[in-house]
All heavy atoms as a GROMACS GRO file, in nm:
protein
  544
    1MET      N    1 -10.390   0.828   0.532
    1MET     CA    2 -10.327   0.750   0.429
    1MET      C    3 -10.435   0.670   0.358
    1MET      O    4 -10.519   0.608   0.420
    1MET     CB    5 -10.224   0.656   0.493
    1MET     CG    6 -10.157   0.564   0.396
    1MET     SD    7 -10.039   0.447   0.469
    1MET     CE    8  -9.927   0.554   0.551
    2THR      N    9 -10.432   0.670   0.228
    2THR     CA   10 -10.532   0.597   0.150
    2THR      C   11 -10.499   0.449   0.148
    2THR      O   12 -10.386   0.407   0.175
    2THR     CB   13 -10.537   0.649   0.006
    2THR    OG1   14 -10.412   0.619  -0.058
    2THR    CG2   15 -10.563   0.799   0.001
    3LYS      N   16 -10.599   0.370   0.116
    3LYS     CA   17 -10.580   0.224   0.108
    3LYS      C   18 -10.471   0.191   0.007
    3LYS      O   19 -10.385   0.107   0.033
    3LYS     CB   20 -10.711   0.157   0.069
    3LYS     CG   21 -10.699   0.007   0.052
    3LYS     CD   22 -10.830  -0.055   0.009
    3LYS     CE   23 -10.813  -0.202  -0.021
    3LYS     NZ   24 -10.935  -0.263  -0.070
    4GLN      N   25 -10.471   0.258  -0.108
    4GLN     CA   26 -10.372   0.229  -0.212
    4GLN      C   27 -10.231   0.263  -0.164
    4GLN      O   28 -10.137   0.188  -0.188
    4GLN     CB   29 -10.404   0.308  -0.340
    4GLN     CG   30 -10.529   0.261  -0.412
    4GLN     CD   31 -10.657   0.318  -0.349
    4GLN    OE1   32 -10.655   0.412  -0.269
    4GLN    NE2   33 -10.770   0.259  -0.384
    5LYS      N   34 -10.215   0.377  -0.098
    5LYS     CA   35 -10.083   0.416  -0.048
    5LYS      C   36 -10.037   0.320   0.062
    5LYS      O   37  -9.922   0.279   0.064
    5LYS     CB   38 -10.088   0.560   0.006
    5LYS     CG   39  -9.954   0.613   0.046
    5LYS     CD   40  -9.963   0.759   0.087
    5LYS     CE   41  -9.828   0.810   0.133
    5LYS     NZ   42  -9.835   0.947   0.180
    6PHE      N   43 -10.128   0.282   0.152
    6PHE     CA   44 -10.095   0.188   0.257
    6PHE      C   45 -10.050   0.055   0.196
    6PHE      O   46  -9.948  -0.002   0.234
    6PHE     CB   47 -10.216   0.166   0.349
    6PHE     CG   48 -10.191   0.068   0.459
    6PHE    CD1   49 -10.129   0.108   0.576
    6PHE    CD2   50 -10.230  -0.065   0.446
    6PHE    CE1   51 -10.105   0.019   0.679
    6PHE    CE2   52 -10.208  -0.155   0.548
    6PHE     CZ   53 -10.145  -0.113   0.664
    7GLN      N   54 -10.125   0.007   0.097
    7GLN     CA   55 -10.092  -0.120   0.032
    7GLN      C   56  -9.957  -0.111  -0.038
    7GLN      O   57  -9.875  -0.202  -0.028
    7GLN     CB   58 -10.201  -0.158  -0.066
    7GLN     CG   59 -10.179  -0.292  -0.133
    7GLN     CD   60 -10.293  -0.330  -0.226
    7GLN    OE1   61 -10.397  -0.267  -0.227
    7GLN    NE2   62 -10.273  -0.432  -0.304
    8HIS      N   63  -9.932  -0.001  -0.107
    8HIS     CA   64  -9.805   0.018  -0.178
    8HIS      C   65  -9.688   0.022  -0.080
    8HIS      O   66  -9.585  -0.040  -0.101
    8HIS     CB   67  -9.809   0.146  -0.261
    8HIS     CG   68  -9.678   0.176  -0.328
    8HIS    ND1   69  -9.635   0.107  -0.439
    8HIS    CD2   70  -9.582   0.266  -0.298
    8HIS    CE1   71  -9.517   0.154  -0.475
    8HIS    NE2   72  -9.483   0.251  -0.391
    9ASN      N   73  -9.704   0.094   0.032
    9ASN     CA   74  -9.595   0.111   0.129
    9ASN      C   75  -9.569  -0.014   0.212
    9ASN      O   76  -9.457  -0.035   0.258
    9ASN     CB   77  -9.624   0.228   0.222
    9ASN     CG   78  -9.616   0.362   0.152
    9ASN    OD1   79  -9.561   0.372   0.044
    9ASN    ND2   80  -9.671   0.463   0.213
   10THR      N   81  -9.672  -0.095   0.236
   10THR     CA   82  -9.656  -0.209   0.326
   10THR      C   83  -9.660  -0.344   0.257
   10THR      O   84  -9.616  -0.444   0.314
   10THR     CB   85  -9.767  -0.210   0.433
   10THR    OG1   86  -9.893  -0.228   0.369
   10THR    CG2   87  -9.767  -0.081   0.514
   11GLY      N   88  -9.715  -0.349   0.136
   11GLY     CA   89  -9.732  -0.476   0.069
   11GLY      C   90  -9.848  -0.557   0.125
   11GLY      O   91  -9.868  -0.673   0.091
   12PHE      N   92  -9.927  -0.497   0.210
   12PHE     CA   93 -10.041  -0.562   0.274
   12PHE      C   94 -10.169  -0.499   0.224
   12PHE      O   95 -10.182  -0.378   0.222
   12PHE     CB   96 -10.031  -0.546   0.427
   12PHE     CG   97 -10.151  -0.593   0.502
   12PHE    CD1   98 -10.174  -0.729   0.521
   12PHE    CD2   99 -10.241  -0.503   0.554
   12PHE    CE1  100 -10.285  -0.773   0.591
   12PHE    CE2  101 -10.352  -0.546   0.625
   12PHE     CZ  102 -10.374  -0.682   0.642
   13GLU      N  103 -10.266  -0.582   0.184
   13GLU     CA  104 -10.395  -0.529   0.140
   13GLU      C  105 -10.499  -0.553   0.248
   13GLU      O  106 -10.540  -0.667   0.273
   13GLU     CB  107 -10.441  -0.596   0.011
   13GLU     CG  108 -10.571  -0.539  -0.040
   13GLU     CD  109 -10.614  -0.599  -0.173
   13GLU    OE1  110 -10.542  -0.683  -0.227
   13GLU    OE2  111 -10.722  -0.562  -0.220
   14PRO      N  112 -10.543  -0.446   0.316
   14PRO     CA  113 -10.644  -0.464   0.421
   14PRO      C  114 -10.779  -0.501   0.362
   14PRO      O  115 -10.812  -0.460   0.251
   14PRO     CB  116 -10.649  -0.327   0.489
   14PRO     CG  117 -10.599  -0.231   0.387
   14PRO     CD  118 -10.503  -0.307   0.300
   15ASN      N  119 -10.855  -0.580   0.435
   15ASN     CA  120 -10.990  -0.617   0.394
   15ASN      C  121 -11.086  -0.518   0.458
   15ASN      O  122 -11.135  -0.540   0.569
   15ASN     CB  123 -11.020  -0.761   0.438
   15ASN     CG  124 -11.159  -0.803   0.397
   15ASN    OD1  125 -11.220  -0.745   0.309
   15ASN    ND2  126 -11.210  -0.906   0.461
   16ILE      N  127 -11.115  -0.410   0.390
   16ILE     CA  128 -11.202  -0.305   0.444
   16ILE      C  129 -11.346  -0.340   0.410
   16ILE      O  130 -11.384  -0.349   0.295
   16ILE     CB  131 -11.165  -0.167   0.386
   16ILE    CG1  132 -11.022  -0.134   0.424
   16ILE    CG2  133 -11.263  -0.061   0.434
   16ILE    CD1  134 -10.967  -0.010   0.357
   17VAL      N  135 -11.426  -0.361   0.515
   17VAL     CA  136 -11.567  -0.396   0.494
   17VAL      C  137 -11.660  -0.281   0.531
   17VAL      O  138 -11.778  -0.285   0.501
   17VAL     CB  139 -11.607  -0.523   0.572
   17VAL    CG1  140 -11.531  -0.644   0.519
   17VAL    CG2  141 -11.584  -0.506   0.720
   18CYS      N  142 -11.606  -0.178   0.596
   18CYS     CA  143 -11.687  -0.066   0.637
   18CYS      C  144 -11.597   0.056   0.655
   18CYS      O  145 -11.485   0.043   0.704
   18CYS     CB  146 -11.757  -0.098   0.769
   18CYS     SG  147 -11.859   0.035   0.832
   19GLU      N  148 -11.645   0.170   0.615
   19GLU     CA  149 -11.573   0.295   0.637
   19GLU      C  150 -11.666   0.391   0.709
   19GLU      O  151 -11.786   0.391   0.688
   19GLU     CB  152 -11.526   0.355   0.505
   19GLU     CG  153 -11.422   0.269   0.436
   19GLU     CD  154 -11.365   0.334   0.312
   19GLU    OE1  155 -11.358   0.459   0.308
   19GLU    OE2  156 -11.330   0.261   0.220
   20CYS      N  157 -11.607   0.476   0.793
   20CYS     CA  158 -11.687   0.569   0.872
   20CYS      C  159 -11.609   0.700   0.886
   20CYS      O  160 -11.489   0.698   0.908
   20CYS     CB  161 -11.713   0.507   1.009
   20CYS     SG  162 -11.810   0.612   1.116
   21SER      N  163 -11.677   0.812   0.878
   21SER     CA  164 -11.610   0.941   0.889
   21SER      C  165 -11.605   0.993   1.033
   21SER      O  166 -11.539   1.092   1.060
   21SER     CB  167 -11.679   1.044   0.800
   21SER     OG  168 -11.814   1.060   0.840
   22SER      N  169 -11.670   0.924   1.126
   22SER     CA  170 -11.672   0.967   1.264
   22SER      C  171 -11.572   0.886   1.347
   22SER      O  172 -11.587   0.765   1.363
   22SER     CB  173 -11.812   0.950   1.325
   22SER     OG  174 -11.807   0.967   1.465
   23VAL      N  175 -11.471   0.953   1.401
   23VAL     CA  176 -11.370   0.886   1.483
   23VAL      C  177 -11.435   0.825   1.607
   23VAL      O  178 -11.400   0.714   1.649
   23VAL     CB  179 -11.256   0.983   1.522
   23VAL    CG1  180 -11.160   0.918   1.618
   23VAL    CG2  181 -11.185   1.032   1.398
   24ARG      N  182 -11.530   0.893   1.665
   24ARG     CA  183 -11.598   0.839   1.784
   24ARG      C  184 -11.667   0.706   1.754
   24ARG      O  185 -11.661   0.612   1.834
   24ARG     CB  186 -11.700   0.939   1.838
   24ARG     CG  187 -11.637   1.062   1.899
   24ARG     CD  188 -11.744   1.153   1.960
   24ARG     NE  189 -11.692   1.283   1.990
   24ARG     CZ  190 -11.624   1.314   2.100
   24ARG    NH1  191 -11.597   1.221   2.188
   24ARG    NH2  192 -11.579   1.436   2.120
   25ILE      N  193 -11.732   0.695   1.640
   25ILE     CA  194 -11.798   0.570   1.602
   25ILE      C  195 -11.695   0.462   1.574
   25ILE      O  196 -11.711   0.347   1.616
   25ILE     CB  197 -11.892   0.592   1.482
   25ILE    CG1  198 -12.010   0.679   1.523
   25ILE    CG2  199 -11.940   0.457   1.426
   25ILE    CD1  200 -12.101   0.719   1.409
   26ILE      N  201 -11.588   0.497   1.505
   26ILE     CA  202 -11.482   0.400   1.477
   26ILE      C  203 -11.427   0.342   1.607
   26ILE      O  204 -11.414   0.220   1.623
   26ILE     CB  205 -11.369   0.465   1.394
   26ILE    CG1  206 -11.420   0.499   1.254
   26ILE    CG2  207 -11.247   0.374   1.388
   26ILE    CD1  208 -11.324   0.586   1.174
   27ILE      N  209 -11.395   0.428   1.702
   27ILE     CA  210 -11.340   0.383   1.830
   27ILE      C  211 -11.443   0.298   1.905
   27ILE      O  212 -11.409   0.196   1.965
   27ILE     CB  213 -11.289   0.502   1.911
   27ILE    CG1  214 -11.166   0.560   1.842
   27ILE    CG2  215 -11.256   0.460   2.054
   27ILE    CD1  216 -11.115   0.688   1.902
   28ALA      N  217 -11.570   0.338   1.901
   28ALA     CA  218 -11.674   0.260   1.967
   28ALA      C  219 -11.685   0.120   1.907
   28ALA      O  220 -11.703   0.022   1.978
   28ALA     CB  221 -11.808   0.333   1.959
   29LEU      N  222 -11.672   0.109   1.775
   29LEU     CA  223 -11.676  -0.022   1.709
   29LEU      C  224 -11.557  -0.108   1.750
   29LEU      O  225 -11.571  -0.229   1.773
   29LEU     CB  226 -11.679  -0.006   1.557
   29LEU     CG  227 -11.810   0.049   1.500
   29LEU    CD1  228 -11.792   0.087   1.353
   29LEU    CD2  229 -11.923  -0.051   1.517
   30VAL      N  230 -11.440  -0.047   1.763
   30VAL     CA  231 -11.322  -0.122   1.807
   30VAL      C  232 -11.340  -0.170   1.950
   30VAL      O  233 -11.316  -0.287   1.981
   30VAL     CB  234 -11.195  -0.035   1.793
   30VAL    CG1  235 -11.076  -0.103   1.860
   30VAL    CG2  236 -11.164  -0.006   1.647
   31VAL      N  237 -11.385  -0.081   2.038
   31VAL     CA  238 -11.405  -0.118   2.179
   31VAL      C  239 -11.510  -0.228   2.191
   31VAL      O  240 -11.498  -0.317   2.276
   31VAL     CB  241 -11.444   0.006   2.262
   31VAL    CG1  242 -11.489  -0.032   2.402
   31VAL    CG2  243 -11.326   0.104   2.268
   32ALA      N  244 -11.610  -0.227   2.103
   32ALA     CA  245 -11.715  -0.330   2.104
   32ALA      C  246 -11.669  -0.459   2.035
   32ALA      O  247 -11.749  -0.552   2.018
   32ALA     CB  248 -11.840  -0.277   2.036
   33ARG      N  249 -11.542  -0.465   1.997
   33ARG     CA  250 -11.483  -0.582   1.930
   33ARG      C  251 -11.548  -0.611   1.795
   33ARG      O  252 -11.564  -0.726   1.755
   33ARG     CB  253 -11.489  -0.706   2.019
   33ARG     CG  254 -11.414  -0.688   2.146
   33ARG     CD  255 -11.419  -0.807   2.235
   33ARG     NE  256 -11.289  -0.814   2.300
   33ARG     CZ  257 -11.232  -0.926   2.338
   33ARG    NH1  258 -11.292  -1.040   2.318
   33ARG    NH2  259 -11.115  -0.921   2.397
   34MET      N  260 -11.585  -0.505   1.725
   34MET     CA  261 -11.647  -0.520   1.595
   34MET      C  262 -11.556  -0.474   1.483
   34MET      O  263 -11.599  -0.458   1.369
   34MET     CB  264 -11.779  -0.444   1.591
   34MET     CG  265 -11.881  -0.498   1.689
   34MET     SD  266 -12.034  -0.406   1.685
   34MET     CE  267 -12.100  -0.455   1.527
   35GLY      N  268 -11.430  -0.447   1.514
   35GLY     CA  269 -11.339  -0.404   1.410
   35GLY      C  270 -11.204  -0.361   1.464
   35GLY      O  271 -11.176  -0.373   1.583
   36ALA      N  272 -11.124  -0.312   1.374
   36ALA     CA  273 -10.992  -0.260   1.406
   36ALA      C  274 -10.973  -0.136   1.320
   36ALA      O  275 -11.044  -0.114   1.223
   36ALA     CB  276 -10.884  -0.362   1.375
   37THR      N  277 -10.877  -0.052   1.356
   37THR     CA  278 -10.856   0.070   1.280
   37THR      C  279 -10.711   0.114   1.287
   37THR      O  280 -10.637   0.071   1.375
   37THR     CB  281 -10.949   0.183   1.330
   37THR    OG1  282 -10.942   0.293   1.240
   37THR    CG2  283 -10.911   0.229   1.470
   38ILE      N  284 -10.673   0.198   1.195
   38ILE     CA  285 -10.542   0.263   1.198
   38ILE      C  286 -10.568   0.413   1.204
   38ILE      O  287 -10.638   0.468   1.119
   38ILE     CB  288 -10.460   0.229   1.072
   38ILE    CG1  289 -10.436   0.079   1.064
   38ILE    CG2  290 -10.328   0.306   1.073
   38ILE    CD1  291 -10.370   0.034   0.936
   39LEU      N  292 -10.514   0.477   1.308
   39LEU     CA  293 -10.538   0.620   1.329
   39LEU      C  294 -10.406   0.693   1.351
   39LEU      O  295 -10.313   0.637   1.410
   39LEU     CB  296 -10.627   0.640   1.453
   39LEU     CG  297 -10.767   0.582   1.446
   39LEU    CD1  298 -10.833   0.586   1.582
   39LEU    CD2  299 -10.850   0.658   1.344
   40PRO      N  300 -10.398   0.819   1.308
   40PRO     CA  301 -10.276   0.897   1.332
   40PRO      C  302 -10.263   0.939   1.479
   40PRO      O  303 -10.361   0.941   1.555
   40PRO     CB  304 -10.293   1.020   1.243
   40PRO     CG  305 -10.437   1.027   1.210
   40PRO     CD  306 -10.495   0.890   1.226
   41LYS      N  307 -10.142   0.973   1.518
   41LYS     CA  308 -10.111   1.011   1.656
   41LYS      C  309 -10.199   1.127   1.704
   41LYS      O  310 -10.247   1.126   1.817
   41LYS     CB  311  -9.964   1.051   1.666
   41LYS     CG  312  -9.922   1.094   1.804
   41LYS     CD  313  -9.776   1.137   1.805
   41LYS     CE  314  -9.735   1.184   1.943
   41LYS     NZ  315  -9.596   1.227   1.944
   42LEU      N  316 -10.221   1.226   1.621
   42LEU     CA  317 -10.301   1.342   1.659
   42LEU      C  318 -10.441   1.300   1.703
   42LEU      O  319 -10.494   1.350   1.802
   42LEU     CB  320 -10.309   1.442   1.544
   42LEU     CG  321 -10.385   1.570   1.571
   42LEU    CD1  322 -10.320   1.649   1.684
   42LEU    CD2  323 -10.392   1.656   1.446
   43VAL      N  324 -10.501   1.207   1.632
   43VAL     CA  325 -10.636   1.160   1.668
   43VAL      C  326 -10.630   1.084   1.800
   43VAL      O  327 -10.714   1.103   1.888
   43VAL     CB  328 -10.694   1.070   1.557
   43VAL    CG1  329 -10.822   1.003   1.602
   43VAL    CG2  330 -10.718   1.153   1.431
   44MET      N  331 -10.532   0.998   1.816
   44MET     CA  332 -10.523   0.918   1.938
   44MET      C  333 -10.500   1.003   2.062
   44MET      O  334 -10.549   0.970   2.169
   44MET     CB  335 -10.410   0.814   1.925
   44MET     CG  336 -10.442   0.705   1.827
   44MET     SD  337 -10.600   0.623   1.861
   44MET     CE  338 -10.573   0.567   2.026
   45SER      N  339 -10.431   1.114   2.048
   45SER     CA  340 -10.409   1.200   2.164
   45SER      C  341 -10.538   1.268   2.208
   45SER      O  342 -10.552   1.309   2.323
   45SER     CB  343 -10.301   1.304   2.134
   45SER     OG  344 -10.341   1.390   2.030
   46SER      N  345 -10.635   1.278   2.118
   46SER     CA  346 -10.764   1.340   2.151
   46SER      C  347 -10.865   1.241   2.208
   46SER      O  348 -10.964   1.280   2.266
   46SER     CB  349 -10.825   1.404   2.026
   46SER     OG  350 -10.738   1.502   1.974
   47PHE      N  351 -10.840   1.111   2.188
   47PHE     CA  352 -10.934   1.006   2.231
   47PHE      C  353 -10.858   0.899   2.308
   47PHE      O  354 -10.823   0.795   2.252
   47PHE     CB  355 -11.003   0.942   2.109
   47PHE     CG  356 -11.089   1.036   2.033
   47PHE    CD1  357 -11.039   1.106   1.924
   47PHE    CD2  358 -11.222   1.055   2.068
   47PHE    CE1  359 -11.119   1.193   1.852
   47PHE    CE2  360 -11.302   1.142   1.997
   47PHE     CZ  361 -11.251   1.211   1.889
   48PRO      N  362 -10.832   0.921   2.436
   48PRO     CA  363 -10.762   0.817   2.512
   48PRO      C  364 -10.846   0.690   2.522
   48PRO      O  365 -10.964   0.696   2.551
   48PRO     CB  366 -10.740   0.881   2.649
   48PRO     CG  367 -10.840   0.991   2.657
   48PRO     CD  368 -10.869   1.035   2.517
   49ILE      N  369 -10.784   0.578   2.493
   49ILE     CA  370 -10.853   0.449   2.491
   49ILE      C  371 -10.783   0.355   2.588
   49ILE      O  372 -10.663   0.336   2.579
   49ILE     CB  373 -10.847   0.385   2.350
   49ILE    CG1  374 -10.893   0.481   2.243
   49ILE    CG2  375 -10.925   0.256   2.347
   49ILE    CD1  376 -11.037   0.517   2.248
   50SER      N  377 -10.858   0.295   2.678
   50SER     CA  378 -10.797   0.198   2.768
   50SER      C  379 -10.855   0.058   2.749
   50SER      O  380 -10.799  -0.039   2.797
   50SER     CB  381 -10.816   0.242   2.914
   50SER     OG  382 -10.954   0.253   2.943
   51GLU      N  383 -10.967   0.047   2.677
   51GLU     CA  384 -11.034  -0.082   2.663
   51GLU      C  385 -10.981  -0.167   2.549
   51GLU      O  386 -11.023  -0.279   2.532
   51GLU     CB  387 -11.185  -0.062   2.641
   51GLU     CG  388 -11.256   0.006   2.754
   51GLU     CD  389 -11.261   0.157   2.737
   51GLU    OE1  390 -11.201   0.208   2.640
   51GLU    OE2  391 -11.323   0.224   2.819
   52SER      N  392 -10.889  -0.116   2.470
   52SER     CA  393 -10.841  -0.187   2.352
   52SER      C  394 -10.689  -0.197   2.354
   52SER      O  395 -10.622  -0.124   2.426
   52SER     CB  396 -10.885  -0.116   2.224
   52SER     OG  397 -11.024  -0.116   2.215
   53LYS      N  398 -10.639  -0.287   2.273
   53LYS     CA  399 -10.496  -0.302   2.257
   53LYS      C  400 -10.448  -0.206   2.149
   53LYS      O  401 -10.522  -0.169   2.061
   53LYS     CB  402 -10.463  -0.446   2.219
   53LYS     CG  403 -10.501  -0.545   2.326
   53LYS     CD  404 -10.481  -0.687   2.276
   53LYS     CE  405 -10.522  -0.785   2.380
   53LYS     NZ  406 -10.660  -0.828   2.370
   54MET      N  407 -10.322  -0.166   2.156
   54MET     CA  408 -10.271  -0.069   2.062
   54MET      C  409 -10.130  -0.107   2.018
   54MET      O  410 -10.048  -0.146   2.099
   54MET     CB  411 -10.267   0.068   2.131
   54MET     CG  412 -10.242   0.182   2.038
   54MET     SD  413 -10.244   0.344   2.120
   54MET     CE  414 -10.366   0.331   2.246
   55LEU      N  415 -10.106  -0.099   1.889
   55LEU     CA  416  -9.972  -0.114   1.832
   55LEU      C  417  -9.930   0.020   1.777
   55LEU      O  418 -10.011   0.092   1.719
   55LEU     CB  419  -9.973  -0.216   1.718
   55LEU     CG  420 -10.013  -0.359   1.750
   55LEU    CD1  421 -10.022  -0.439   1.621
   55LEU    CD2  422  -9.913  -0.421   1.844
   56VAL      N  423  -9.803   0.054   1.790
   56VAL     CA  424  -9.753   0.179   1.736
   56VAL      C  425  -9.670   0.146   1.611
   56VAL      O  426  -9.583   0.060   1.614
   56VAL     CB  427  -9.666   0.254   1.839
   56VAL    CG1  428  -9.613   0.383   1.779
   56VAL    CG2  429  -9.745   0.281   1.965
   57LEU      N  430  -9.700   0.212   1.501
   57LEU     CA  431  -9.631   0.192   1.374
   57LEU      C  432  -9.570   0.323   1.327
   57LEU      O  433  -9.614   0.430   1.365
   57LEU     CB  434  -9.729   0.145   1.266
   57LEU     CG  435  -9.816   0.025   1.294
   57LEU    CD1  436  -9.916   0.007   1.181
   57LEU    CD2  437  -9.730  -0.099   1.309
   58LEU      N  438  -9.473   0.312   1.240
   58LEU     CA  439  -9.421   0.429   1.169
   58LEU      C  440  -9.456   0.412   1.023
   58LEU      O  441  -9.431   0.306   0.965
   58LEU     CB  442  -9.269   0.440   1.183
   58LEU     CG  443  -9.216   0.479   1.319
   58LEU    CD1  444  -9.064   0.472   1.319
   58LEU    CD2  445  -9.260   0.618   1.358
   59ASP      N  446  -9.517   0.512   0.962
   59ASP     CA  447  -9.546   0.500   0.820
   59ASP      C  448  -9.422   0.542   0.740
   59ASP      O  449  -9.317   0.572   0.796
   59ASP     CB  450  -9.672   0.576   0.781
   59ASP     CG  451  -9.656   0.727   0.776
   59ASP    OD1  452  -9.544   0.777   0.797
   59ASP    OD2  453  -9.757   0.795   0.753
   60ALA      N  454  -9.434   0.544   0.610
   60ALA     CA  455  -9.320   0.572   0.523
   60ALA      C  456  -9.262   0.712   0.544
   60ALA      O  457  -9.146   0.736   0.513
   60ALA     CB  458  -9.360   0.553   0.377
   61THR      N  459  -9.340   0.804   0.597
   61THR     CA  460  -9.290   0.940   0.623
   61THR      C  461  -9.257   0.959   0.770
   61THR      O  462  -9.242   1.070   0.817
   61THR     CB  463  -9.392   1.045   0.577
   61THR    OG1  464  -9.514   1.023   0.646
   61THR    CG2  465  -9.415   1.040   0.428
   62PHE      N  466  -9.248   0.848   0.845
   62PHE     CA  467  -9.213   0.847   0.987
   62PHE      C  468  -9.315   0.918   1.075
   62PHE      O  469  -9.283   0.970   1.180
   62PHE     CB  470  -9.073   0.905   1.009
   62PHE     CG  471  -8.969   0.830   0.934
   62PHE    CD1  472  -8.916   0.882   0.817
   62PHE    CD2  473  -8.927   0.705   0.976
   62PHE    CE1  474  -8.823   0.812   0.746
   62PHE    CE2  475  -8.832   0.634   0.905
   62PHE     CZ  476  -8.780   0.688   0.788
   63ASN      N  477  -9.439   0.915   1.034
   63ASN     CA  478  -9.548   0.962   1.120
   63ASN      C  479  -9.592   0.846   1.207
   63ASN      O  480  -9.598   0.732   1.162
   63ASN     CB  481  -9.667   1.010   1.038
   63ASN     CG  482  -9.636   1.137   0.964
   63ASN    OD1  483  -9.579   1.229   1.019
   63ASN    ND2  484  -9.672   1.142   0.837
   64LEU      N  485  -9.624   0.875   1.332
   64LEU     CA  486  -9.672   0.770   1.419
   64LEU      C  487  -9.816   0.737   1.386
   64LEU      O  488  -9.899   0.825   1.371
   64LEU     CB  489  -9.664   0.814   1.566
   64LEU     CG  490  -9.527   0.807   1.630
   64LEU    CD1  491  -9.534   0.866   1.772
   64LEU    CD2  492  -9.475   0.666   1.636
   65LEU      N  493  -9.844   0.609   1.374
   65LEU     CA  494  -9.979   0.561   1.353
   65LEU      C  495 -10.009   0.460   1.463
   65LEU      O  496  -9.921   0.390   1.510
   65LEU     CB  497  -9.992   0.491   1.216
   65LEU     CG  498  -9.966   0.577   1.094
   65LEU    CD1  499  -9.964   0.489   0.970
   65LEU    CD2  500 -10.072   0.683   1.081
   66PHE      N  501 -10.133   0.455   1.502
   66PHE     CA  502 -10.174   0.360   1.606
   66PHE      C  503 -10.276   0.264   1.549
   66PHE      O  504 -10.372   0.306   1.485
   66PHE     CB  505 -10.234   0.435   1.724
   66PHE     CG  506 -10.134   0.522   1.796
   66PHE    CD1  507 -10.109   0.649   1.754
   66PHE    CD2  508 -10.062   0.470   1.903
   66PHE    CE1  509 -10.015   0.729   1.821
   66PHE    CE2  510  -9.969   0.547   1.969
   66PHE     CZ  511  -9.945   0.676   1.928
   67VAL      N  512 -10.256   0.136   1.573
   67VAL     CA  513 -10.352   0.034   1.532
   67VAL      C  514 -10.429  -0.005   1.657
   67VAL      O  515 -10.369  -0.048   1.756
   67VAL     CB  516 -10.282  -0.089   1.473
   67VAL    CG1  517 -10.383  -0.196   1.436
   67VAL    CG2  518 -10.196  -0.051   1.354
   68LEU      N  519 -10.558   0.012   1.655
   68LEU     CA  520 -10.643  -0.027   1.768
   68LEU      C  521 -10.717  -0.154   1.733
   68LEU      O  522 -10.769  -0.169   1.624
   68LEU     CB  523 -10.748   0.080   1.796
   68LEU     CG  524 -10.702   0.208   1.863
   68LEU    CD1  525 -10.821   0.301   1.881
   68LEU    CD2  526 -10.636   0.181   1.995
   69TYR      N  527 -10.722  -0.245   1.829
   69TYR     CA  528 -10.799  -0.368   1.812
   69TYR      C  529 -10.837  -0.419   1.949
   69TYR      O  530 -10.779  -0.381   2.049
   69TYR     CB  531 -10.720  -0.472   1.733
   69TYR     CG  532 -10.592  -0.516   1.802
   69TYR    CD1  533 -10.589  -0.636   1.872
   69TYR    CD2  534 -10.477  -0.438   1.797
   69TYR    CE1  535 -10.473  -0.676   1.938
   69TYR    CE2  536 -10.361  -0.479   1.860
   69TYR     CZ  537 -10.360  -0.598   1.930
   69TYR     OH  538 -10.246  -0.637   1.993
   70SER      N  539 -10.936  -0.504   1.955
   70SER     CA  540 -10.980  -0.563   2.083
   70SER      C  541 -10.959  -0.712   2.079
   70SER      O  542 -10.956  -0.774   1.979
   70SER     CB  543 -11.126  -0.534   2.108
   70SER     OG  544 -11.143  -0.397   2.134
   0.00000   0.00000   0.00000
């Protein structure tokens, strides 16, 4: 989901200070308490995380999304 679509669907504008194309690096940054992320269910099933907290959301098309934060 793009930032614009997320903002339109939720009314919330995230403060994105860094973007990364590697899921492994994103998860490592979250585990190191250097950020938070929103990832789809398919990605989360491939990368089990126990060191961070997780919220489960439904997007506008009822896809499961996971918010990871430490």
